[in-house]
C-alpha positions in Angstrom: -28.7 27.9 -85.7 -28.3 27.3 -82.0 -27.9 29.4 -78.9 -25.0 29.2 -76.4 -26.0 28.4 -72.9 -24.5 29.8 -69.7 -25.1 29.2 -66.0 -28.9 28.9 -65.8 -30.6 29.6 -69.1 -34.2 30.3 -70.0 -35.0 29.4 -73.6 -38.1 30.9 -75.1 -39.6 29.9 -78.4 -39.7 32.9 -80.7 -43.0 31.6 -82.3 -44.6 31.9 -78.8 -43.2 35.4 -78.4 -44.6 36.4 -81.8 -48.0 34.9 -80.9 -48.4 35.9 -77.3 -46.2 38.9 -76.3 -48.0 42.2 -76.4 -46.9 43.6 -79.8 -45.2 40.4 -80.8 -41.5 39.8 -81.6 -40.8 43.3 -83.0 -42.1 44.9 -79.8 -40.2 42.5 -77.6 -36.9 43.3 -79.4 -37.6 47.0 -78.7 -38.4 46.3 -75.1 -35.3 44.1 -74.6 -32.9 46.1 -76.6 -30.5 46.8 -73.7 -30.1 43.2 -72.8 -29.7 41.6 -76.2 -26.1 40.6 -76.8 -25.1 41.0 -73.2 -27.3 38.7 -71.0 -29.5 37.4 -73.8 -29.2 36.4 -77.4 -31.2 34.6 -80.0 -31.2 32.6 -83.3 -34.2 32.3 -85.6 -36.1 29.9 -83.3 -35.0 30.5 -79.7 -34.4 33.5 -77.5 -32.0 32.8 -74.6 -31.7 34.8 -71.4 -30.1 33.7 -68.2 -28.8 34.3 -64.7 -26.7 32.8 -62.1 -29.3 32.5 -59.3 -32.5 30.5 -59.1 -34.3 33.6 -57.7 -33.4 35.6 -60.8 -34.6 32.7 -63.0 -37.9 32.6 -61.1 -38.3 36.3 -61.9 -37.6 35.7 -65.6 -40.2 32.8 -65.7 -42.7 35.1 -63.9 -42.1 37.8 -66.5 -43.0 35.4 -69.3 -46.1 34.2 -67.5 -47.2 37.8 -67.1 -46.7 38.3 -70.8 -49.1 35.5 -71.6 -46.8 32.6 -72.4 -47.5 29.2 -71.1 -44.4 28.4 -69.1 -45.2 24.9 -68.0 -47.9 22.2 -67.7 -48.9 21.0 -64.2 -50.3 17.8 -62.9 -51.6 17.6 -59.4 -50.2 21.0 -58.7 -46.6 20.1 -59.8 -44.8 21.4 -62.8 -44.2 18.4 -65.1 -43.2 19.8 -68.6 -42.0 23.1 -70.2 -44.3 24.5 -72.9 -43.3 27.9 -74.3 -40.1 28.3 -72.3 -37.5 25.9 -71.0 -35.2 26.4 -68.0 -31.9 24.5 -68.4 -28.8 24.1 -66.4 -25.5 22.3 -67.1 -27.1 18.9 -67.2 -30.1 19.9 -69.4 -33.7 21.0 -68.8 -35.1 21.0 -65.3 -38.3 19.4 -66.6 -39.0 17.5 -69.8 -39.1 19.8 -72.8 -40.3 18.3 -76.1 -38.7 20.9 -78.4 -35.3 21.2 -76.7 -32.2 19.6 -78.4 -28.5 19.8 -77.3 -25.8 20.6 -79.7 -23.3 17.8 -79.5 -19.9 18.5 -77.9 -20.8 22.1 -76.8 -23.0 23.8 -74.2 -25.6 25.0 -76.6 -29.2 24.2 -77.6 -31.4 24.4 -80.7 -35.1 23.8 -81.6 -35.6 20.1 -82.2 -36.4 19.3 -85.7 -34.2 22.1 -87.1 -30.5 22.1 -87.9 -28.2 23.3 -85.1 -25.8 25.1 -87.5 -23.7 28.0 -86.1 -23.9 28.7 -82.3 -25.0 32.3 -81.4 -23.0 33.7 -78.5 -23.2 37.0 -76.6 -21.6 40.0 -78.4 -18.9 40.2 -75.8 -17.7 36.7 -76.3 -14.3 36.5 -78.0 -15.2 34.0 -80.7 -18.0 36.1 -82.4 
């Protein structure tokens, strides 16, 4: 499967959430219950959340760092590659992301090396 993207999206590998989030994926789903389906959604590989402003995205990235995920790799003090998360806008990831793949002819992404399949959208979206 794949996840629909909107505005600025933060994609998080679910395997990283399972391994690093306190309490794992099950605890995260409980903690994020009010957001899922509205401002965030997920398939079997990727969790997507987003916002319309860069400052809100910075808060989301900081949240994942605080939960123990490796958000990016740095060289000489500069971010050069996404690791457990990937921030993407309309033209793709803001940094290289080895596991990110676009779904052709739609604004959606999936985990590279898997099949894109059906695109997961928010619960309020009319085509669900």
